[in-house]
C-alpha positions in Angstrom: -3.4 28.9 -5.0 -2.6 27.8 -1.5 0.5 28.0 0.7 1.4 26.0 3.8 3.5 27.9 6.5 5.2 27.1 9.8 5.8 23.5 8.9 8.6 21.1 8.9 8.6 20.2 5.3 9.5 16.4 4.8 11.6 16.1 1.6 12.8 12.7 0.4 16.4 13.4 1.7 16.0 16.0 4.6 13.6 18.2 6.5 13.2 21.9 5.5 12.2 24.5 8.1 11.3 28.2 7.6 10.1 27.5 4.1 6.7 27.9 2.4 5.2 25.2 0.2 3.0 26.8 -2.6 0.5 24.6 -4.5 -2.7 24.4 -6.6 -3.4 21.0 -8.1 0.4 20.5 -8.4 3.3 21.8 -6.3 4.3 25.2 -7.7 7.2 26.0 -5.4 9.0 25.8 -2.2 10.3 29.1 -1.3 10.8 31.8 1.4 7.7 34.0 1.1 4.0 33.5 0.8 2.8 34.6 -2.6 0.2 37.3 -2.9 -3.5 36.2 -2.8 -2.6 32.7 -1.4 -4.9 30.8 0.9 -2.7 30.2 3.9 -2.6 26.8 5.9 -0.7 27.1 9.1 0.9 23.9 10.0 1.7 25.1 13.5 5.2 23.5 13.7 4.0 20.1 12.5 5.4 17.9 9.6 4.4 18.7 6.1 4.6 15.3 4.3 4.1 13.8 1.0 0.7 12.0 1.1 1.0 8.4 2.0 0.3 5.6 -0.7 -1.1 2.3 0.3 -0.7 -0.3 -2.5 -2.2 -3.1 -0.5 -5.4 -2.4 1.4 -8.7 -4.5 1.4 -10.8 -2.1 3.3 -11.6 0.0 6.5 -14.5 1.8 8.1 -16.6 -1.3 7.8 -16.3 -1.6 3.9 -14.2 -3.9 1.7 -13.1 -3.6 -1.9 -15.0 -6.9 -2.6 -18.2 -5.3 -1.4 -20.8 -5.2 -4.2 -21.9 -1.9 -2.8 -20.7 0.9 -5.3 -20.3 3.3 -2.4 -17.9 1.0 -0.5 -14.8 2.6 -2.1 -15.8 6.0 -1.3 -16.3 5.3 2.3 -12.9 3.5 2.4 -11.3 6.6 0.5 -12.7 9.1 3.0 -11.5 6.9 6.0 -8.1 6.6 4.6 -7.8 10.5 4.2 -8.1 10.7 8.0 -4.9 8.7 8.2 -2.8 10.9 5.7 -3.2 8.5 2.8 -3.7 10.3 -0.6 -3.9 7.4 -3.0 -4.3 3.7 -2.8 -4.9 0.5 -4.5 -8.1 -1.4 -3.5 -7.1 -5.0 -3.1 -9.2 -7.9 -4.3 -9.4 -11.4 -2.6 -9.5 -15.0 -3.8 -13.2 -15.2 -4.5 -15.4 -16.0 -7.3 -14.6 -14.7 -10.8 -17.9 -12.8 -10.7 -17.1 -11.2 -7.4 -13.6 -10.2 -8.6 -14.8 -8.7 -11.7 -17.5 -6.9 -9.9 -14.8 -5.4 -7.6 -12.8 -4.4 -10.8 -16.0 -2.7 -12.2 -16.5 -0.7 -8.9 -12.7 0.2 -8.9 -13.0 1.6 -12.3 -16.0 3.7 -11.4 -14.3 5.0 -8.3 -11.1 5.8 -10.1 -13.1 8.0 -12.4 -15.2 9.5 -9.7 -14.4 12.9 -7.8 -14.4 11.6 -4.3 -13.4 13.8 -1.3 -10.7 11.4 -0.1 -7.9 9.4 -1.1 -7.4 8.8 -4.9 -8.1 5.4 -6.3 -5.0 4.6 -8.7 -6.1 1.2 -9.8 -6.5 -2.4 -8.4 -4.2 -4.8 -6.7 -5.4 -8.4 -7.5 -4.3 -10.7 -4.6 -5.0 -14.2 -5.9 -6.7 -16.3 -7.0 -3.5 -17.5 -8.6 -2.0 -18.7 -5.4 -0.7 -21.8 -3.8 -3.2 -23.5 -1.3 -0.4 -24.5 0.9 0.2 -20.9 1.9 -3.3 -19.7 1.4 -3.6 -17.8 4.8 -7.1 -16.2 5.0 -7.7 -16.8 1.2 -10.4 -19.2 0.2 -8.8 -22.3 -1.4 -12.1 -23.3 -3.2 -11.6 -20.2 -5.4 -8.0 -20.7 -6.3 -7.2 -21.0 -10.1 -4.2 -21.7 -12.3 -2.7 -18.4 -13.7 -4.6 -17.3 -16.8 -4.1 -14.2 -19.0 -7.7 -14.7 -20.2 -8.9 -14.2 -16.7 -7.2 -10.7 -16.5 -7.2 -9.5 -20.2 -10.4 -7.5 -20.1 -9.0 -5.5 -16.9 -5.5 -5.1 -17.6 -5.7 -1.4 -17.7 -7.1 -1.0 -14.3 -4.9 -3.7 -12.6 -1.7 -2.3 -11.2 -0.4 -5.2 -9.3 -1.1 -9.0 -9.5 0.0 -10.9 -6.4 0.5 -14.6 -7.4 2.4 -17.7 -6.8 4.9 -18.2 -9.7 5.4 -22.0 -8.8 1.8 -22.7 -9.9 2.5 -20.9 -13.3 3.4 -23.8 -15.6 6.4 -22.9 -17.6 5.9 -19.2 -16.6 3.5 -18.8 -19.5 1.3 -16.4 -17.5 4.3 -14.4 -16.3 5.9 -14.1 -19.7 2.6 -13.1 -21.3 1.7 -10.4 -18.6 5.4 -8.9 -18.8 5.0 -8.8 -22.7 1.6 -7.4 -23.1 0.9 -5.2 -20.1 2.5 -2.7 -17.7 1.2 -4.7 -14.7 3.5 -5.3 -11.8 3.8 -9.0 -10.8 4.4 -9.8 -7.2 5.2 -13.0 -5.5 2.6 -14.0 -2.7 1.1 -17.0 -0.9 3.8 -19.0 -2.4 5.7 -22.2 -1.8 8.3 -21.2 -4.2 11.9 -22.3 -3.6 14.6 -19.6 -3.9 15.6 -20.8 -7.4 12.1 -20.7 -8.8 11.5 -17.2 -7.2 14.8 -16.1 -8.7 13.7 -17.3 -12.2 10.5 -15.4 -11.9 12.5 -12.4 -10.9 14.6 -12.8 -13.9 11.5 -12.9 -16.0 10.5 -9.5 -14.7 8.7 -10.1 -11.4 9.7 -7.2 -9.3 7.7 -7.2 -6.1 7.1 -9.6 -3.1 3.8 -9.3 -1.2 3.8 -8.9 2.5 7.3 -10.2 3.1 7.6 -13.1 5.7 3.9 -13.7 5.6 2.4 -16.7 3.7 5.7 -17.7 1.7 8.6 -20.0 2.1 10.8 -18.8 5.1 14.5 -17.9 5.2 16.5 -21.3 5.5 20.3 -21.8 5.2 20.0 -24.3 2.5 17.0 -22.9 0.7 16.7 -19.2 1.4 13.1 -19.3 0.0 11.0 -16.2 -1.0 12.1 -14.4 2.2 15.8 -14.9 1.2 15.0 -13.7 -2.2 13.5 -10.5 -1.0 16.2 -9.7 1.3 19.1 -10.5 -1.0 17.6 -8.9 -4.3 16.6 -5.5 -5.6 12.9 -6.4 -5.5 10.3 -4.2 -3.9 9.2 -5.9 -0.7 5.8 -5.0 1.1 5.9 -5.0 4.9 3.0 -5.1 7.5 4.5 -3.1 10.3 1.8 -3.6 12.9 4.1 -5.5 15.3 1.8 -8.5 15.0 2.6 -9.9 11.5 6.3 -9.4 12.1 8.1 -9.0 15.5 9.3 -5.4 15.6 12.7 -6.5 16.8 13.2 -7.6 13.2 12.6 -4.2 11.7 16.2 -3.0 12.1 17.4 -6.3 10.7 15.3 -5.9 7.8 16.5 -2.3 7.1 20.1 -3.3 7.6 19.9 -6.2 5.0 17.2 -4.9 2.7 18.1 -1.2 2.8 15.7 1.7 2.6 15.1 2.1 -1.1 13.0 -1.0 -1.9 10.9 -1.5 1.3 7.2 -0.6 1.1 5.1 -0.2 4.1 1.5 -1.5 3.7 -1.5 -2.0 5.8 -3.3 -5.2 4.3 -6.2 -3.6 6.3 -9.5 -5.5 6.2 -12.9 -3.8 6.8 -12.3 -3.7 10.6 -9.6 -1.1 10.1 -10.5 2.1 12.0 -13.4 0.0 13.8 -13.9 -1.5 17.3 -13.1 -5.0 18.2 -15.8 -7.7 17.1 -16.7 -10.1 14.4 -16.2 -9.0 10.7 -16.0 -10.6 7.1 -13.1 -11.1 4.8 -13.3 -12.9 1.5 -16.6 -14.7 2.6 -15.0 -15.8 5.9 -15.7 -14.6 9.5 -12.8 -12.6 11.1 -12.4 -12.1 14.8 -10.8 -8.8 15.7 -9.3 -8.4 19.3 -6.4 -6.3 20.6 -5.5 -5.1 17.1 -5.3 -8.5 15.6 -7.6 -9.9 12.9 -7.8 -13.8 12.6 -10.1 -16.4 11.1 -11.4 -19.4 13.1 -8.3 -21.4 12.6 -6.1 -18.8 14.1 -4.6 -17.6 10.8 -4.1 -13.8 10.4 -6.7 -12.2 8.1 -5.2 -9.0 7.1 -4.7 -6.3 9.7 -6.4 -3.4 11.2 -3.4 -1.2 10.9 -3.3 2.3 9.5 -0.5 3.5 7.4 0.5 6.5 9.4 0.8 4.1 12.4 3.0 1.8 10.3 5.4 4.6 9.7 5.4 5.4 13.4 5.9 1.8 14.5 8.9 1.3 12.0 10.5 4.7 13.0 10.3 3.8 16.6 11.8 0.3 16.2 14.7 1.4 13.9 17.5 4.0 13.5 15.6 5.7 10.7 14.8 9.3 10.9 11.4 10.7 10.1 11.8 11.4 6.4 13.4 8.0 5.8 10.4 6.3 7.6 7.9 8.4 5.7 9.6 7.4 2.2 8.7 3.8 3.0 5.1 4.7 2.7 5.1 7.5 0.2 8.1 7.5 -2.4 9.0 3.9 -2.3 5.3 2.6 -3.0 5.1 5.2 -5.8 8.3 3.9 -7.3 7.0 0.3 -7.0 3.9 0.9 -9.3 5.7 3.4 -11.4 3.8 6.7 -10.5 6.7 8.4 -8.8 6.9 10.9 -11.7 3.5 12.4 -10.3 3.5 11.1 -6.6 5.5 10.1 -3.6 7.4 13.1 -2.8 7.1 16.8 -2.3 8.7 18.1 -5.5 7.8 21.0 -7.8 5.6 19.8 -10.6 4.3 16.7 -8.9 0.7 16.4 -7.7 0.0 18.3 -4.6 -0.7 15.2 -2.5 0.2 16.4 1.0 -0.4 15.3 4.7 0.4 17.2 8.0 1.3 15.0 10.9 2.3 15.6 14.3 5.3 14.0 16.0 3.4 10.9 16.8 2.3 10.6 13.0 -1.4 11.5 13.9 -2.9 13.1 10.9 -4.0 16.6 11.3 -4.8 17.6 7.5 -4.9 15.8 4.2 -4.8 17.4 0.6 -5.3 15.3 -2.5 -4.2 17.0 -5.8 -4.7 20.5 -4.1 -8.0 19.8 -2.5 -8.2 19.9 1.3 -10.1 16.6 2.0 -9.6 16.3 5.8 -8.7 19.2 8.1 -8.4 19.2 12.0 -5.6 21.9 12.1 -7.5 25.1 11.2 
């Protein structure tokens, strides 16, 4: 049994001080006194936060979820732990069927493996069922029409499918996925009109991938996918690196979307936590300079953002307090993929996924299901 003392405990609706958080694999208690025989972790006045959850990340530390190297996800996992991320969804790209299946196989292995880092929760499949008009850094030669047969053998590992509903003829794929699986469907790389998006929502599509990026914009006659996201109760991902979206919009988004359905993500590629230079994403060369990752035509190619930095950026650009900003990267992503019964907030009975951050959201320690996987504080 372990106990964290001298911390500002970040709950989903307040900050607790002068309390002790007691845990083993799960959170046992939040109380006044340290139980006998507990291993003590001194938070030294820093924030004791729920672990962050990145539901959309391609890679970092020089590795990518599409790499055929079985050790890639372990390197990514350990890198994420240094940023306070305790669980994540490795995210695939629009590439060949064989490469996507190989990535799924590696994700299955990593999910079942004991790794001293962030926990793999499943896969986020971005593409290949996308609209070429808004392909961004995805490779159009590998785009396919939505097919349930394509995903049926991996439906238990896939948590999210990001796709373009307008290329799904008569919404056959959408209906079958919602009928036969628990997979979350998310609109991405889409030329959908507001009405088509709303029809997809009415059929059970609950999420929008990287809001504003690679989709029909907000327009007064056709509100598009952006309008749908802002005006509905759909979960909306957001890349808060101040590059994909102007930070002056952050407060506008909160004012219109609210705080409960906004999900901060990184969309990080292999150059995350790495120096500037040339990298690869989805078989294409990516040029990283000044925190921006782009392919040769200038299109953004994911990001080099870390999730703790996303929280910091968003807090600094809005009127949110610290626990509200952290919810955007912990509780909200957990709710969006239906794991909030176990993860996403510091509550008795939930997994002991905990991070300790200083006032600038730099990570000092990370605990995954009770195990200390990163520690700079003691």
